[in-house]
matplotlib code that plots the C-alpha trace (Angstrom):
import matplotlib.pyplot as plt

x = [-9.5, -11.2, -8.8, -10.3, -13.9, -13.8, -12.4, -15.0, -17.8, -16.5, -16.5, -20.1, -21.3, -19.6, -21.2, -24.7, -24.3, -23.1, -25.9, -28.6, -27.0, -27.0, -30.6, -31.7, -29.8, -31.3, -34.8, -34.9, -35.0, -34.5, -38.3, -39.0, -36.8, -38.1, -41.7, -41.0, -39.4, -42.1, -44.8, -42.9, -42.9, -46.6, -47.4, -45.8, -48.1, -46.0, -46.8, -45.2, -45.0, -42.4, -39.9, -36.9, -34.0, -30.3, -27.4, -25.7, -22.1, -20.3, -22.8, -25.7, -27.1, -29.9, -30.8, -34.5, -35.2, -38.7, -39.0, -36.3, -36.2, -33.6, -33.7, -30.5, -31.1, -28.7, -28.4, -30.8, -33.4, -32.9, -33.1, -29.7, -30.5, -32.8, -31.9, -34.7, -36.5, -39.2, -41.1, -42.5, -42.8, -46.2]
y = [-50.6, -50.8, -48.4, -45.6, -46.3, -44.1, -41.2, -41.7, -41.8, -38.6, -36.9, -38.0, -36.9, -33.5, -33.1, -33.8, -31.3, -28.7, -29.4, -29.1, -25.9, -24.4, -25.4, -23.7, -20.5, -20.4, -20.8, -17.7, -14.1, -10.8, -10.2, -13.4, -12.4, -8.8, -9.9, -12.5, -10.0, -7.4, -10.0, -10.7, -7.0, -6.7, -9.6, -7.7, -4.7, -2.7, -1.4, -3.6, -0.6, 1.0, -1.7, -1.2, -3.4, -2.8, -5.1, -6.7, -7.4, -10.7, -13.5, -11.0, -11.0, -8.5, -6.1, -5.4, -2.1, -1.7, 1.4, 1.1, -2.7, -4.3, -7.9, -9.5, -12.4, -15.0, -16.0, -18.8, -16.4, -17.4, -14.8, -14.3, -11.7, -8.8, -5.4, -3.8, -7.1, -5.4, -4.8, -1.7, 1.5, 2.8]
z = [-30.0, -26.6, -25.0, -27.0, -25.9, -22.7, -24.8, -27.5, -24.8, -23.3, -26.7, -27.4, -24.0, -24.4, -27.9, -26.5, -23.7, -26.1, -28.5, -25.7, -24.4, -27.9, -28.5, -25.3, -26.1, -29.5, -28.2, -26.0, -27.2, -25.5, -25.8, -23.9, -21.0, -20.9, -21.0, -18.2, -15.9, -16.6, -15.7, -12.5, -11.7, -12.5, -10.3, -7.4, -8.1, -10.5, -14.0, -16.7, -19.1, -16.8, -17.6, -20.0, -20.7, -21.3, -22.1, -19.1, -18.4, -17.6, -16.7, -16.9, -20.4, -19.9, -17.1, -17.0, -15.1, -13.8, -11.7, -9.0, -9.3, -11.5, -12.6, -13.9, -16.3, -17.8, -21.5, -20.8, -19.3, -15.7, -13.1, -11.5, -9.0, -8.1, -6.7, -4.6, -4.0, -1.9, -5.1, -6.7, -4.8, -4.1]

ax = plt.figure().add_subplot(projection="3d")
ax.plot(x, y, z, "-o")
ax.set_aspect("equal")
plt.show()
């Protein structure tokens, strides 16, 4: 009986990690990501109404294009990278 305890513990930990990851993914929407990236662009002096989003590829869930700046976001809403990090053009 005791030789199965490490395996059972591993199964429980894996289940908890999967549950938490699923909970986080369920809680974020495309709108949340787009609004967050538009707010970031606006904080740099740009116009948030100039932002549009398109589906990403691979690790990138959404590409938010604000003028010449492109924000790449993951499924959890995290910013992966930015092209044209200098900010909005004047």
